[in-house]
Structures are given as structure tokens and as C-alpha cells.
Predicted model as a PDB file, atoms N, CA, C, CB and O in Angstrom, pLDDT in the B-factor column:
MODEL        1                                                                  
ATOM      1  N   MET A   1       4.865  22.656  -3.931  1.00 83.00           N  
ATOM      2  CA  MET A   1       4.569  22.460  -5.338  1.00 83.00           C  
ATOM      3  C   MET A   1       5.532  21.400  -5.876  1.00 83.00           C  
ATOM      4  CB  MET A   1       4.688  23.805  -6.138  1.00 83.00           C  
ATOM      5  O   MET A   1       6.719  21.402  -5.548  1.00 83.00           O  
ATOM      6  N   ALA A   2       5.026  20.526  -6.677  1.00 83.00           N  
ATOM      7  CA  ALA A   2       5.881  19.494  -7.253  1.00 83.00           C  
ATOM      8  C   ALA A   2       6.966  20.140  -8.110  1.00 83.00           C  
ATOM      9  CB  ALA A   2       5.048  18.496  -8.091  1.00 83.00           C  
ATOM     10  O   ALA A   2       6.699  21.094  -8.841  1.00 83.00           O  
ATOM     11  N   ALA A   3       8.179  19.625  -8.019  1.00 84.00           N  
ATOM     12  CA  ALA A   3       9.323  20.201  -8.726  1.00 84.00           C  
ATOM     13  C   ALA A   3       9.063  20.326 -10.229  1.00 84.00           C  
ATOM     14  CB  ALA A   3      10.566  19.353  -8.486  1.00 84.00           C  
ATOM     15  O   ALA A   3       9.503  21.290 -10.856  1.00 84.00           O  
ATOM     16  N   GLU A   4       8.359  19.367 -10.801  1.00 84.00           N  
ATOM     17  CA  GLU A   4       8.093  19.413 -12.243  1.00 84.00           C  
ATOM     18  C   GLU A   4       7.105  20.517 -12.616  1.00 84.00           C  
ATOM     19  CB  GLU A   4       7.558  18.069 -12.715  1.00 84.00           C  
ATOM     20  O   GLU A   4       6.963  20.833 -13.798  1.00 84.00           O  
ATOM     21  N   ASN A   5       6.429  21.104 -11.650  1.00 87.00           N  
ATOM     22  CA  ASN A   5       5.469  22.186 -11.915  1.00 87.00           C  
ATOM     23  C   ASN A   5       6.066  23.581 -11.751  1.00 87.00           C  
ATOM     24  CB  ASN A   5       4.283  22.048 -10.997  1.00 87.00           C  
ATOM     25  O   ASN A   5       5.406  24.564 -12.085  1.00 87.00           O  
ATOM     26  N   LEU A   6       7.281  23.696 -11.254  1.00 86.00           N  
ATOM     27  CA  LEU A   6       7.857  25.015 -10.964  1.00 86.00           C  
ATOM     28  C   LEU A   6       7.952  25.891 -12.209  1.00 86.00           C  
ATOM     29  CB  LEU A   6       9.238  24.856 -10.348  1.00 86.00           C  
ATOM     30  O   LEU A   6       7.641  27.080 -12.135  1.00 86.00           O  
ATOM     31  N   LEU A   7       8.364  25.353 -13.332  1.00 86.00           N  
ATOM     32  CA  LEU A   7       8.440  26.151 -14.567  1.00 86.00           C  
ATOM     33  C   LEU A   7       7.071  26.327 -15.209  1.00 86.00           C  
ATOM     34  CB  LEU A   7       9.396  25.495 -15.566  1.00 86.00           C  
ATOM     35  O   LEU A   7       6.784  27.385 -15.769  1.00 86.00           O  
ATOM     36  N   GLN A   8       6.234  25.318 -15.137  1.00 88.00           N  
ATOM     37  CA  GLN A   8       4.902  25.384 -15.729  1.00 88.00           C  
ATOM     38  C   GLN A   8       4.040  26.441 -15.051  1.00 88.00           C  
ATOM     39  CB  GLN A   8       4.221  24.027 -15.645  1.00 88.00           C  
ATOM     40  O   GLN A   8       3.115  26.967 -15.671  1.00 88.00           O  
ATOM     41  N   ALA A   9       4.321  26.760 -13.800  1.00 89.00           N  
ATOM     42  CA  ALA A   9       3.529  27.732 -13.045  1.00 89.00           C  
ATOM     43  C   ALA A   9       3.545  29.117 -13.682  1.00 89.00           C  
ATOM     44  CB  ALA A   9       4.041  27.823 -11.625  1.00 89.00           C  
ATOM     45  O   ALA A   9       2.657  29.926 -13.410  1.00 89.00           O  
ATOM     46  N   PHE A  10       4.536  29.408 -14.526  1.00 88.00           N  
ATOM     47  CA  PHE A  10       4.636  30.716 -15.175  1.00 88.00           C  
ATOM     48  C   PHE A  10       3.808  30.807 -16.452  1.00 88.00           C  
ATOM     49  CB  PHE A  10       6.079  31.022 -15.490  1.00 88.00           C  
ATOM     50  O   PHE A  10       3.685  31.891 -17.024  1.00 88.00           O  
ATOM     51  N   GLU A  11       3.240  29.700 -16.910  1.00 89.00           N  
ATOM     52  CA  GLU A  11       2.420  29.715 -18.124  1.00 89.00           C  
ATOM     53  C   GLU A  11       1.069  30.372 -17.815  1.00 89.00           C  
ATOM     54  CB  GLU A  11       2.218  28.266 -18.679  1.00 89.00           C  
ATOM     55  O   GLU A  11       0.496  30.140 -16.750  1.00 89.00           O  
ATOM     56  N   PRO A  12       0.563  31.186 -18.740  1.00 88.00           N  
ATOM     57  CA  PRO A  12      -0.737  31.824 -18.509  1.00 88.00           C  
ATOM     58  C   PRO A  12      -1.851  30.801 -18.311  1.00 88.00           C  
ATOM     59  CB  PRO A  12      -1.085  32.739 -19.674  1.00 88.00           C  
ATOM     60  O   PRO A  12      -1.892  29.770 -18.982  1.00 88.00           O  
ATOM     61  N   PHE A  13      -2.736  31.097 -17.396  1.00 87.00           N  
ATOM     62  CA  PHE A  13      -3.950  30.325 -17.100  1.00 87.00           C  
ATOM     63  C   PHE A  13      -3.674  28.981 -16.428  1.00 87.00           C  
ATOM     64  CB  PHE A  13      -4.717  30.090 -18.371  1.00 87.00           C  
ATOM     65  O   PHE A  13      -4.585  28.161 -16.311  1.00 87.00           O  
ATOM     66  N   VAL A  14      -2.453  28.737 -15.987  1.00 84.00           N  
ATOM     67  CA  VAL A  14      -2.138  27.486 -15.292  1.00 84.00           C  
ATOM     68  C   VAL A  14      -2.467  27.658 -13.820  1.00 84.00           C  
ATOM     69  CB  VAL A  14      -0.639  27.086 -15.485  1.00 84.00           C  
ATOM     70  O   VAL A  14      -2.049  28.624 -13.181  1.00 84.00           O  
ATOM     71  N   ARG A  15      -3.226  26.698 -13.289  1.00 81.00           N  
ATOM     72  CA  ARG A  15      -3.558  26.664 -11.868  1.00 81.00           C  
ATOM     73  C   ARG A  15      -3.393  25.225 -11.410  1.00 81.00           C  
ATOM     74  CB  ARG A  15      -5.018  27.198 -11.589  1.00 81.00           C  
ATOM     75  O   ARG A  15      -3.737  24.295 -12.140  1.00 81.00           O  
ATOM     76  N   PHE A  16      -2.872  25.038 -10.212  1.00 75.00           N  
ATOM     77  CA  PHE A  16      -2.611  23.706  -9.700  1.00 75.00           C  
ATOM     78  C   PHE A  16      -3.510  23.392  -8.517  1.00 75.00           C  
ATOM     79  CB  PHE A  16      -1.151  23.567  -9.304  1.00 75.00           C  
ATOM     80  O   PHE A  16      -3.948  24.293  -7.801  1.00 75.00           O  
ATOM     81  N   GLY A  17      -3.780  22.118  -8.319  1.00 67.00           N  
ATOM     82  CA  GLY A  17      -4.491  21.662  -7.139  1.00 67.00           C  
ATOM     83  C   GLY A  17      -5.977  21.508  -7.348  1.00 67.00           C  
ATOM     84  O   GLY A  17      -6.583  22.224  -8.144  1.00 67.00           O  
ATOM     85  N   GLU A  18      -6.556  20.574  -6.632  1.00 51.00           N  
ATOM     86  CA  GLU A  18      -7.987  20.290  -6.709  1.00 51.00           C  
ATOM     87  C   GLU A  18      -8.821  21.487  -6.277  1.00 51.00           C  
ATOM     88  CB  GLU A  18      -8.331  19.084  -5.850  1.00 51.00           C  
ATOM     89  O   GLU A  18      -9.857  21.759  -6.883  1.00 51.00           O  
ATOM     90  N   GLN A  19      -8.391  22.214  -5.239  1.00 48.00           N  
ATOM     91  CA  GLN A  19      -9.157  23.374  -4.771  1.00 48.00           C  
ATOM     92  C   GLN A  19      -9.291  24.419  -5.873  1.00 48.00           C  
ATOM     93  CB  GLN A  19      -8.489  23.996  -3.533  1.00 48.00           C  
ATOM     94  O   GLN A  19     -10.362  24.996  -6.059  1.00 48.00           O  
ATOM     95  N   ARG A  20      -8.209  24.662  -6.600  1.00 46.00           N  
ATOM     96  CA  ARG A  20      -8.238  25.675  -7.656  1.00 46.00           C  
ATOM     97  C   ARG A  20      -9.223  25.306  -8.752  1.00 46.00           C  
ATOM     98  CB  ARG A  20      -6.847  25.861  -8.251  1.00 46.00           C  
ATOM     99  O   ARG A  20      -9.868  26.189  -9.319  1.00 46.00           O  
ATOM    100  N   LEU A  21      -9.353  24.036  -9.061  1.00 47.00           N  
ATOM    101  CA  LEU A  21     -10.247  23.613 -10.129  1.00 47.00           C  
ATOM    102  C   LEU A  21     -11.698  23.886  -9.785  1.00 47.00           C  
ATOM    103  CB  LEU A  21     -10.054  22.142 -10.422  1.00 47.00           C  
ATOM    104  O   LEU A  21     -12.511  24.093 -10.685  1.00 47.00           O  
ATOM    105  N   ASN A  22     -12.044  23.891  -8.501  1.00 52.00           N  
ATOM    106  CA  ASN A  22     -13.426  24.058  -8.074  1.00 52.00           C  
ATOM    107  C   ASN A  22     -13.786  25.502  -7.731  1.00 52.00           C  
ATOM    108  CB  ASN A  22     -13.689  23.186  -6.890  1.00 52.00           C  
ATOM    109  O   ASN A  22     -14.945  25.782  -7.423  1.00 52.00           O  
ATOM    110  N   GLN A  23     -12.830  26.419  -7.776  1.00 54.00           N  
ATOM    111  CA  GLN A  23     -13.107  27.809  -7.437  1.00 54.00           C  
ATOM    112  C   GLN A  23     -13.414  28.607  -8.694  1.00 54.00           C  
ATOM    113  CB  GLN A  23     -11.922  28.430  -6.686  1.00 54.00           C  
ATOM    114  O   GLN A  23     -12.794  28.402  -9.738  1.00 54.00           O  
ATOM    115  N   SER A  24     -14.366  29.509  -8.590  1.00 53.00           N  
ATOM    116  CA  SER A  24     -14.645  30.399  -9.705  1.00 53.00           C  
ATOM    117  C   SER A  24     -13.831  31.676  -9.530  1.00 53.00           C  
ATOM    118  CB  SER A  24     -16.165  30.716  -9.803  1.00 53.00           C  
ATOM    119  O   SER A  24     -13.338  31.967  -8.440  1.00 53.00           O  
ATOM    120  N   VAL A  25     -13.699  32.423 -10.602  1.00 53.00           N  
ATOM    121  CA  VAL A  25     -12.955  33.688 -10.547  1.00 53.00           C  
ATOM    122  C   VAL A  25     -13.617  34.644  -9.566  1.00 53.00           C  
ATOM    123  CB  VAL A  25     -12.867  34.335 -11.948  1.00 53.00           C  
ATOM    124  O   VAL A  25     -12.922  35.348  -8.833  1.00 53.00           O  
ATOM    125  N   THR A  26     -14.939  34.684  -9.538  1.00 55.00           N  
ATOM    126  CA  THR A  26     -15.636  35.626  -8.666  1.00 55.00           C  
ATOM    127  C   THR A  26     -15.478  35.285  -7.192  1.00 55.00           C  
ATOM    128  CB  THR A  26     -17.099  35.665  -9.018  1.00 55.00           C  
ATOM    129  O   THR A  26     -15.650  36.159  -6.341  1.00 55.00           O  
ATOM    130  N   SER A  27     -15.153  34.035  -6.867  1.00 56.00           N  
ATOM    131  CA  SER A  27     -14.968  33.671  -5.463  1.00 56.00           C  
ATOM    132  C   SER A  27     -13.491  33.684  -5.069  1.00 56.00           C  
ATOM    133  CB  SER A  27     -15.568  32.291  -5.193  1.00 56.00           C  
ATOM    134  O   SER A  27     -13.121  33.123  -4.038  1.00 56.00           O  
ATOM    135  N   GLY A  28     -12.662  34.310  -5.870  1.00 59.00           N  
ATOM    136  CA  GLY A  28     -11.247  34.429  -5.526  1.00 59.00           C  
ATOM    137  C   GLY A  28     -10.374  33.338  -6.097  1.00 59.00           C  
ATOM    138  O   GLY A  28      -9.227  33.194  -5.673  1.00 59.00           O  
ATOM    139  N   GLY A  29     -10.874  32.559  -7.050  1.00 62.00           N  
ATOM    140  CA  GLY A  29     -10.113  31.476  -7.642  1.00 62.00           C  
ATOM    141  C   GLY A  29      -9.009  31.942  -8.560  1.00 62.00           C  
ATOM    142  O   GLY A  29      -8.033  31.219  -8.757  1.00 62.00           O  
ATOM    143  N   GLY A  30      -9.131  33.117  -9.124  1.00 68.00           N  
ATOM    144  CA  GLY A  30      -8.110  33.659 -10.002  1.00 68.00           C  
ATOM    145  C   GLY A  30      -8.121  33.042 -11.381  1.00 68.00           C  
ATOM    146  O   GLY A  30      -8.841  32.080 -11.646  1.00 68.00           O  
ATOM    147  N   LEU A  31      -7.308  33.614 -12.260  1.00 74.00           N  
ATOM    148  CA  LEU A  31      -7.213  33.148 -13.636  1.00 74.00           C  
ATOM    149  C   LEU A  31      -5.898  32.449 -13.933  1.00 74.00           C  
ATOM    150  CB  LEU A  31      -7.389  34.299 -14.576  1.00 74.00           C  
ATOM    151  O   LEU A  31      -5.749  31.861 -15.004  1.00 74.00           O  
ATOM    152  N   GLY A  32      -4.949  32.498 -13.022  1.00 80.00           N  
ATOM    153  CA  GLY A  32      -3.649  31.902 -13.286  1.00 80.00           C  
ATOM    154  C   GLY A  32      -2.766  32.798 -14.131  1.00 80.00           C  
ATOM    155  O   GLY A  32      -1.955  32.303 -14.913  1.00 80.00           O  
ATOM    156  N   LEU A  33      -2.907  34.108 -13.987  1.00 86.00           N  
ATOM    157  CA  LEU A  33      -2.115  35.051 -14.778  1.00 86.00           C  
ATOM    158  C   LEU A  33      -1.048  35.774 -13.970  1.00 86.00           C  
ATOM    159  CB  LEU A  33      -3.019  36.062 -15.412  1.00 86.00           C  
ATOM    160  O   LEU A  33      -0.127  36.342 -14.557  1.00 86.00           O  
ATOM    161  N   GLY A  34      -1.139  35.773 -12.655  1.00 88.00           N  
ATOM    162  CA  GLY A  34      -0.253  36.580 -11.820  1.00 88.00           C  
ATOM    163  C   GLY A  34       1.224  36.310 -12.028  1.00 88.00           C  
ATOM    164  O   GLY A  34       1.994  37.245 -12.247  1.00 88.00           O  
ATOM    165  N   LEU A  35       1.637  35.055 -11.964  1.00 90.00           N  
ATOM    166  CA  LEU A  35       3.062  34.735 -12.129  1.00 90.00           C  
ATOM    167  C   LEU A  35       3.537  35.008 -13.550  1.00 90.00           C  
ATOM    168  CB  LEU A  35       3.324  33.271 -11.771  1.00 90.00           C  
ATOM    169  O   LEU A  35       4.676  35.428 -13.755  1.00 90.00           O  
ATOM    170  N   SER A  36       2.675  34.774 -14.529  1.00 92.00           N  
ATOM    171  CA  SER A  36       3.029  35.038 -15.917  1.00 92.00           C  
ATOM    172  C   SER A  36       3.280  36.531 -16.141  1.00 92.00           C  
ATOM    173  CB  SER A  36       1.922  34.537 -16.855  1.00 92.00           C  
ATOM    174  O   SER A  36       4.258  36.910 -16.784  1.00 92.00           O  
ATOM    175  N   ILE A  37       2.400  37.367 -15.613  1.00 93.00           N  
ATOM    176  CA  ILE A  37       2.541  38.820 -15.748  1.00 93.00           C  
ATOM    177  C   ILE A  37       3.769  39.306 -14.982  1.00 93.00           C  
ATOM    178  CB  ILE A  37       1.271  39.541 -15.241  1.00 93.00           C  
ATOM    179  O   ILE A  37       4.546  40.110 -15.497  1.00 93.00           O  
ATOM    180  N   ALA A  38       3.943  38.824 -13.759  1.00 93.00           N  
ATOM    181  CA  ALA A  38       5.095  39.240 -12.954  1.00 93.00           C  
ATOM    182  C   ALA A  38       6.402  38.901 -13.647  1.00 93.00           C  
ATOM    183  CB  ALA A  38       5.051  38.582 -11.577  1.00 93.00           C  
ATOM    184  O   ALA A  38       7.318  39.722 -13.696  1.00 93.00           O  
ATOM    185  N   ARG A  39       6.488  37.687 -14.183  1.00 94.00           N  
ATOM    186  CA  ARG A  39       7.730  37.271 -14.845  1.00 94.00           C  
ATOM    187  C   ARG A  39       7.988  38.117 -16.093  1.00 94.00           C  
ATOM    188  CB  ARG A  39       7.667  35.773 -15.222  1.00 94.00           C  
ATOM    189  O   ARG A  39       9.130  38.491 -16.357  1.00 94.00           O  
ATOM    190  N   ALA A  40       6.941  38.422 -16.862  1.00 95.00           N  
ATOM    191  CA  ALA A  40       7.100  39.250 -18.059  1.00 95.00           C  
ATOM    192  C   ALA A  40       7.613  40.644 -17.699  1.00 95.00           C  
ATOM    193  CB  ALA A  40       5.767  39.357 -18.815  1.00 95.00           C  
ATOM    194  O   ALA A  40       8.489  41.179 -18.380  1.00 95.00           O  
ATOM    195  N   CYS A  41       7.074  41.229 -16.638  1.00 94.00           N  
ATOM    196  CA  CYS A  41       7.526  42.566 -16.200  1.00 94.00           C  
ATOM    197  C   CYS A  41       8.986  42.535 -15.746  1.00 94.00           C  
ATOM    198  CB  CYS A  41       6.631  43.089 -15.050  1.00 94.00           C  
ATOM    199  O   CYS A  41       9.770  43.426 -16.074  1.00 94.00           O  
ATOM    200  N   ILE A  42       9.332  41.508 -14.998  1.00 94.00           N  
ATOM    201  CA  ILE A  42      10.706  41.390 -14.499  1.00 94.00           C  
ATOM    202  C   ILE A  42      11.677  41.148 -15.646  1.00 94.00           C  
ATOM    203  CB  ILE A  42      10.813  40.252 -13.468  1.00 94.00           C  
ATOM    204  O   ILE A  42      12.766  41.722 -15.661  1.00 94.00           O  
ATOM    205  N   HIS A  43      11.300  40.304 -16.611  1.00 94.00           N  
ATOM    206  CA  HIS A  43      12.143  40.074 -17.792  1.00 94.00           C  
ATOM    207  C   HIS A  43      12.328  41.365 -18.584  1.00 94.00           C  
ATOM    208  CB  HIS A  43      11.528  38.984 -18.694  1.00 94.00           C  
ATOM    209  O   HIS A  43      13.412  41.614 -19.110  1.00 94.00           O  
ATOM    210  N   ALA A  44      11.274  42.194 -18.674  1.00 94.00           N  
ATOM    211  CA  ALA A  44      11.351  43.459 -19.411  1.00 94.00           C  
ATOM    212  C   ALA A  44      12.382  44.400 -18.812  1.00 94.00           C  
ATOM    213  CB  ALA A  44       9.991  44.139 -19.437  1.00 94.00           C  
ATOM    214  O   ALA A  44      12.896  45.280 -19.502  1.00 94.00           O  
ATOM    215  N   HIS A  45      12.686  44.222 -17.538  1.00 90.00           N  
ATOM    216  CA  HIS A  45      13.684  45.046 -16.857  1.00 90.00           C  
ATOM    217  C   HIS A  45      15.034  44.336 -16.746  1.00 90.00           C  
ATOM    218  CB  HIS A  45      13.186  45.427 -15.468  1.00 90.00           C  
ATOM    219  O   HIS A  45      15.913  44.773 -16.002  1.00 90.00           O  
ATOM    220  N   GLY A  46      15.192  43.244 -17.487  1.00 92.00           N  
ATOM    221  CA  GLY A  46      16.465  42.534 -17.502  1.00 92.00           C  
ATOM    222  C   GLY A  46      16.669  41.603 -16.329  1.00 92.00           C  
ATOM    223  O   GLY A  46      17.794  41.175 -16.071  1.00 92.00           O  
ATOM    224  N   GLY A  47      15.607  41.280 -15.612  1.00 94.00           N  
ATOM    225  CA  GLY A  47      15.723  40.433 -14.431  1.00 94.00           C  
ATOM    226  C   GLY A  47      15.216  39.026 -14.662  1.00 94.00           C  
ATOM    227  O   GLY A  47      14.910  38.629 -15.786  1.00 94.00           O  
ATOM    228  N   GLU A  48      15.135  38.286 -13.581  1.00 94.00           N  
ATOM    229  CA  GLU A  48      14.680  36.898 -13.624  1.00 94.00           C  
ATOM    230  C   GLU A  48      13.820  36.623 -12.400  1.00 94.00           C  
ATOM    231  CB  GLU A  48      15.882  35.911 -13.688  1.00 94.00           C  
ATOM    232  O   GLU A  48      14.110  37.098 -11.302  1.00 94.00           O  
ATOM    233  N   LEU A  49      12.767  35.855 -12.602  1.00 94.00           N  
ATOM    234  CA  LEU A  49      11.883  35.404 -11.526  1.00 94.00           C  
ATOM    235  C   LEU A  49      11.895  33.885 -11.532  1.00 94.00           C  
ATOM    236  CB  LEU A  49      10.419  35.966 -11.697  1.00 94.00           C  
ATOM    237  O   LEU A  49      11.609  33.265 -12.556  1.00 94.00           O  
ATOM    238  N   THR A  50      12.222  33.286 -10.403  1.00 94.00           N  
ATOM    239  CA  THR A  50      12.212  31.833 -10.279  1.00 94.00           C  
ATOM    240  C   THR A  50      11.422  31.440  -9.041  1.00 94.00           C  
ATOM    241  CB  THR A  50      13.654  31.271 -10.210  1.00 94.00           C  
ATOM    242  O   THR A  50      11.203  32.249  -8.139  1.00 94.00           O  
ATOM    243  N   LEU A  51      11.002  30.196  -9.016  1.00 93.00           N  
ATOM    244  CA  LEU A  51      10.304  29.631  -7.867  1.00 93.00           C  
ATOM    245  C   LEU A  51      11.157  28.512  -7.295  1.00 93.00           C  
ATOM    246  CB  LEU A  51       8.886  29.110  -8.259  1.00 93.00           C  
ATOM    247  O   LEU A  51      11.763  27.741  -8.038  1.00 93.00           O  
ATOM    248  N   GLU A  52      11.201  28.426  -5.971  1.00 92.00           N  
ATOM    249  CA  GLU A  52      11.951  27.378  -5.285  1.00 92.00           C  
ATOM    250  C   GLU A  52      11.108  26.817  -4.155  1.00 92.00           C  
ATOM    251  CB  GLU A  52      13.298  27.918  -4.747  1.00 92.00           C  
ATOM    252  O   GLU A  52      10.440  27.561  -3.438  1.00 92.00           O  
ATOM    253  N   ASN A  53      11.141  25.508  -4.001  1.00 91.00           N  
ATOM    254  CA  ASN A  53      10.484  24.887  -2.851  1.00 91.00           C  
ATOM    255  C   ASN A  53      11.330  25.128  -1.615  1.00 91.00           C  
ATOM    256  CB  ASN A  53      10.264  23.364  -3.080  1.00 91.00           C  
ATOM    257  O   ASN A  53      12.557  25.054  -1.669  1.00 91.00           O  
ATOM    258  N   ARG A  54      10.667  25.421  -0.490  1.00 90.00           N  
ATOM    259  CA  ARG A  54      11.347  25.659   0.784  1.00 90.00           C  
ATOM    260  C   ARG A  54      10.939  24.583   1.771  1.00 90.00           C  
ATOM    261  CB  ARG A  54      11.019  27.070   1.344  1.00 90.00           C  
ATOM    262  O   ARG A  54       9.822  24.615   2.286  1.00 90.00           O  
ATOM    263  N   PRO A  55      11.834  23.616   2.051  1.00 85.00           N  
ATOM    264  CA  PRO A  55      11.504  22.562   3.025  1.00 85.00           C  
ATOM    265  C   PRO A  55      11.290  23.150   4.419  1.00 85.00           C  
ATOM    266  CB  PRO A  55      12.622  21.497   3.069  1.00 85.00           C  
ATOM    267  O   PRO A  55      11.938  24.144   4.749  1.00 85.00           O  
ATOM    268  N   PRO A  56      10.435  22.600   5.232  1.00 87.00           N  
ATOM    269  CA  PRO A  56       9.648  21.402   4.995  1.00 87.00           C  
ATOM    270  C   PRO A  56       8.413  21.660   4.142  1.00 87.00           C  
ATOM    271  CB  PRO A  56       9.238  20.804   6.302  1.00 87.00           C  
ATOM    272  O   PRO A  56       7.883  20.727   3.539  1.00 87.00           O  
ATOM    273  N   ALA A  57       7.947  22.894   4.076  1.00 81.00           N  
ATOM    274  CA  ALA A  57       6.783  23.209   3.245  1.00 81.00           C  
ATOM    275  C   ALA A  57       6.816  24.684   2.893  1.00 81.00           C  
ATOM    276  CB  ALA A  57       5.455  22.845   3.969  1.00 81.00           C  
ATOM    277  O   ALA A  57       7.202  25.515   3.715  1.00 81.00           O  
ATOM    278  N   GLY A  58       6.424  25.001   1.710  1.00 86.00           N  
ATOM    279  CA  GLY A  58       6.365  26.398   1.308  1.00 86.00           C  
ATOM    280  C   GLY A  58       7.007  26.619  -0.039  1.00 86.00           C  
ATOM    281  O   GLY A  58       7.701  25.749  -0.566  1.00 86.00           O  
ATOM    282  N   LEU A  59       6.771  27.782  -0.585  1.00 88.00           N  
ATOM    283  CA  LEU A  59       7.291  28.150  -1.891  1.00 88.00           C  
ATOM    284  C   LEU A  59       7.901  29.534  -1.786  1.00 88.00           C  
ATOM    285  CB  LEU A  59       6.181  28.107  -2.978  1.00 88.00           C  
ATOM    286  O   LEU A  59       7.346  30.417  -1.132  1.00 88.00           O  
ATOM    287  N   CYS A  60       9.034  29.721  -2.425  1.00 92.00           N  
ATOM    288  CA  CYS A  60       9.736  30.996  -2.390  1.00 92.00           C  
ATOM    289  C   CYS A  60       9.863  31.523  -3.818  1.00 92.00           C  
ATOM    290  CB  CYS A  60      11.139  30.849  -1.718  1.00 92.00           C  
ATOM    291  O   CYS A  60      10.337  30.814  -4.706  1.00 92.00           O  
ATOM    292  N   ALA A  61       9.441  32.761  -4.033  1.00 92.00           N  
ATOM    293  CA  ALA A  61       9.629  33.429  -5.324  1.00 92.00           C  
ATOM    294  C   ALA A  61      10.875  34.297  -5.199  1.00 92.00           C  
ATOM    295  CB  ALA A  61       8.362  34.290  -5.734  1.00 92.00           C  
ATOM    296  O   ALA A  61      10.967  35.133  -4.300  1.00 92.00           O  
ATOM    297  N   VAL A  62      11.834  34.097  -6.102  1.00 92.00           N  
ATOM    298  CA  VAL A  62      13.105  34.821  -6.074  1.00 92.00           C  
ATOM    299  C   VAL A  62      13.160  35.762  -7.267  1.00 92.00           C  
ATOM    300  CB  VAL A  62      14.317  33.840  -6.086  1.00 92.00           C  
ATOM    301  O   VAL A  62      13.029  35.331  -8.413  1.00 92.00           O  
ATOM    302  N   VAL A  63      13.354  37.055  -6.995  1.00 93.00           N  
ATOM    303  CA  VAL A  63      13.467  38.069  -8.038  1.00 93.00           C  
ATOM    304  C   VAL A  63      14.895  38.584  -8.054  1.00 93.00           C  
ATOM    305  CB  VAL A  63      12.454  39.233  -7.812  1.00 93.00           C  
ATOM    306  O   VAL A  63      15.400  39.077  -7.045  1.00 93.00           O  
ATOM    307  N   LEU A  64      15.543  38.466  -9.208  1.00 92.00           N  
ATOM    308  CA  LEU A  64      16.892  38.995  -9.384  1.00 92.00           C  
ATOM    309  C   LEU A  64      16.828  40.097 -10.434  1.00 92.00           C  
ATOM    310  CB  LEU A  64      17.902  37.869  -9.803  1.00 92.00           C  
ATOM    311  O   LEU A  64      16.372  39.873 -11.555  1.00 92.00           O  
ATOM    312  N   LEU A  65      17.291  41.292 -10.062  1.00 89.00           N  
ATOM    313  CA  LEU A  65      17.300  42.425 -10.974  1.00 89.00           C  
ATOM    314  C   LEU A  65      18.736  42.887 -11.194  1.00 89.00           C  
ATOM    315  CB  LEU A  65      16.428  43.582 -10.428  1.00 89.00           C  
ATOM    316  O   LEU A  65      19.576  42.742 -10.306  1.00 89.00           O  
ATOM    317  N   PRO A  66      19.025  43.448 -12.379  1.00 87.00           N  
ATOM    318  CA  PRO A  66      20.362  43.992 -12.618  1.00 87.00           C  
ATOM    319  C   PRO A  66      20.642  45.141 -11.658  1.00 87.00           C  
ATOM    320  CB  PRO A  66      20.507  44.467 -14.079  1.00 87.00           C  
ATOM    321  O   PRO A  66      19.715  45.811 -11.203  1.00 87.00           O  
ATOM    322  N   ASP A  67      21.899  45.367 -11.352  1.00 78.00           N  
ATOM    323  CA  ASP A  67      22.292  46.434 -10.427  1.00 78.00           C  
ATOM    324  C   ASP A  67      21.765  47.798 -10.844  1.00 78.00           C  
ATOM    325  CB  ASP A  67      23.796  46.491 -10.316  1.00 78.00           C  
ATOM    326  O   ASP A  67      21.394  48.599  -9.986  1.00 78.00           O  
ATOM    327  N   GLY A  68      21.723  48.080 -12.136  1.00 63.00           N  
ATOM    328  CA  GLY A  68      21.254  49.376 -12.608  1.00 63.00           C  
ATOM    329  C   GLY A  68      19.828  49.672 -12.205  1.00 63.00           C  
ATOM    330  O   GLY A  68      19.485  50.831 -11.973  1.00 63.00           O  
ATOM    331  N   ILE A  69      18.999  48.669 -12.117  1.00 56.00           N  
ATOM    332  CA  ILE A  69      17.603  48.861 -11.723  1.00 56.00           C  
ATOM    333  C   ILE A  69      17.531  49.308 -10.278  1.00 56.00           C  
ATOM    334  CB  ILE A  69      16.790  47.570 -11.925  1.00 56.00           C  
ATOM    335  O   ILE A  69      16.780  50.228  -9.955  1.00 56.00           O  
ATOM    336  N   ARG A  70      18.298  48.675  -9.400  1.00 54.00           N  
ATOM    337  CA  ARG A  70      18.272  49.023  -7.973  1.00 54.00           C  
ATOM    338  C   ARG A  70      18.770  50.434  -7.736  1.00 54.00           C  
ATOM    339  CB  ARG A  70      19.114  48.041  -7.169  1.00 54.00           C  
ATOM    340  O   ARG A  70      18.254  51.115  -6.849  1.00 54.00           O  
ATOM    341  N   ASN A  71      19.752  50.901  -8.494  1.00 47.00           N  
ATOM    342  CA  ASN A  71      20.334  52.209  -8.270  1.00 47.00           C  
ATOM    343  C   ASN A  71      19.420  53.347  -8.752  1.00 47.00           C  
ATOM    344  CB  ASN A  71      21.675  52.293  -8.966  1.00 47.00           C  
ATOM    345  O   ASN A  71      19.619  54.498  -8.363  1.00 47.00           O  
ATOM    346  N   GLN A  72      18.441  53.045  -9.575  1.00 46.00           N  
ATOM    347  CA  GLN A  72      17.551  54.077 -10.080  1.00 46.00           C  
ATOM    348  C   GLN A  72      16.419  54.393  -9.131  1.00 46.00           C  
ATOM    349  CB  GLN A  72      16.993  53.666 -11.396  1.00 46.00           C  
ATOM    350  O   GLN A  72      15.741  55.404  -9.314  1.00 46.00           O  
ATOM    351  N   CYS A  73      16.189  53.581  -8.138  1.00 42.00           N  
ATOM    352  CA  CYS A  73      15.063  53.781  -7.225  1.00 42.00           C  
ATOM    353  C   CYS A  73      15.381  54.788  -6.142  1.00 42.00           C  
ATOM    354  CB  CYS A  73      14.661  52.471  -6.595  1.00 42.00           C  
ATOM    355  O   CYS A  73      14.535  55.069  -5.292  1.00 42.00           O  
TER     356      CYS A  73                                                      
ENDMDL                                                                          
END                                                                             
């Protein structure tokens, strides 16, 4: 994913790439809500969700939660 898109990916209804533009929701194209919802849930628990590019190719989602959250599980 282009570095300038890493933060934009968390906006609701944002989808990247030519393939995504041609897919319908019923064929598995999605609505672009998953990362937005995930980040909102993680923020509600005092955490942070970030995206990082992993060379040579790939994307890594990093979830950081406060220590208190981990100890309650």
C-alpha cells in the first residue's frame, strides 16, 4: 500500500486498487468499513491500531493495547 494511503485506509468506505472498484459487495468486494470499525473498537479500549508496510511486499496491522486490557483476559 502506498505510504500516503496508510492513514486514509481507516476512513469509512475507503477502498484502494482497481480490483476493488470493479467488485460488488455481493461478490466479496466489501464496503471499506472493516479497518474503521476495528480502529474504533481498539480506541474505545485505550489502544491504537496502525498499518505498516512490510518489505519486500505486504502489510502489517499493529494493535497496541494498555497493560490493563491484557491482564483482564
